[in-house]
C-alpha positions in Angstrom: 98.3 82.6 99.0 95.2 82.0 96.9 94.8 85.7 96.3 98.4 86.0 94.9 97.7 83.0 92.6 94.5 84.7 91.3 96.3 88.0 90.7 99.1 86.2 88.9 96.8 84.3 86.6 94.8 87.5 85.9 97.8 89.2 84.5 99.2 86.0 82.9 96.0 85.5 80.9 95.7 89.1 80.0 99.3 89.3 78.6 98.8 86.0 76.8 95.7 87.2 75.1 97.2 90.4 73.8 97.9 90.9 70.1 99.1 94.5 69.5 100.0 95.0 73.2 102.8 92.5 72.9 104.6 94.7 70.4 104.1 97.7 72.6 105.6 95.9 75.6 108.6 94.9 73.6 109.1 98.5 72.6 108.7 99.6 76.2 111.3 97.1 77.4 113.8 98.1 74.7 113.4 101.7 75.7 113.9 100.8 79.4 117.1 98.9 78.5 118.4 101.8 76.5 117.6 104.3 79.3 118.9 102.4 82.3 121.8 100.4 80.8 123.3 102.3 78.0 122.7 105.8 79.2 123.9 104.9 82.7 127.2 103.7 81.2 127.6 106.8 79.1 126.6 109.5 81.6 127.3 107.9 85.0 130.8 106.4 84.9 132.0 104.5 87.9 134.1 107.4 89.4 135.1 105.7 92.7 136.4 102.5 91.1 138.3 104.3 88.4 139.9 106.8 90.7 140.7 104.8 93.9 142.2 101.4 94.2 141.2 100.2 97.6 137.9 100.2 99.6 139.6 102.3 102.3 140.5 105.0 99.9 137.0 105.0 98.5 135.5 105.2 102.0 137.8 108.0 103.0 136.8 110.0 99.9 133.1 109.5 100.5 133.4 110.4 104.2 135.4 113.5 103.4 132.8 114.6 100.8 129.9 114.1 103.2 131.6 116.0 106.0 132.7 119.0 103.8 129.2 119.5 102.3 127.6 120.4 105.6 
């Protein structure tokens, strides 16, 4: 447990002492949000929920697709 505490404080003190690095981390987090949230919504719509109404229909579709692709 003491090792994890030392590792945590090592990074905590390092990030707290940053000046320019804080801006860079903000830019990195904004880019990650754009990549994983907005682009996912645009390019990967929820096909199963929009096409099928029940879990049984979704399960049957997935099972059929897995069996047919062999």
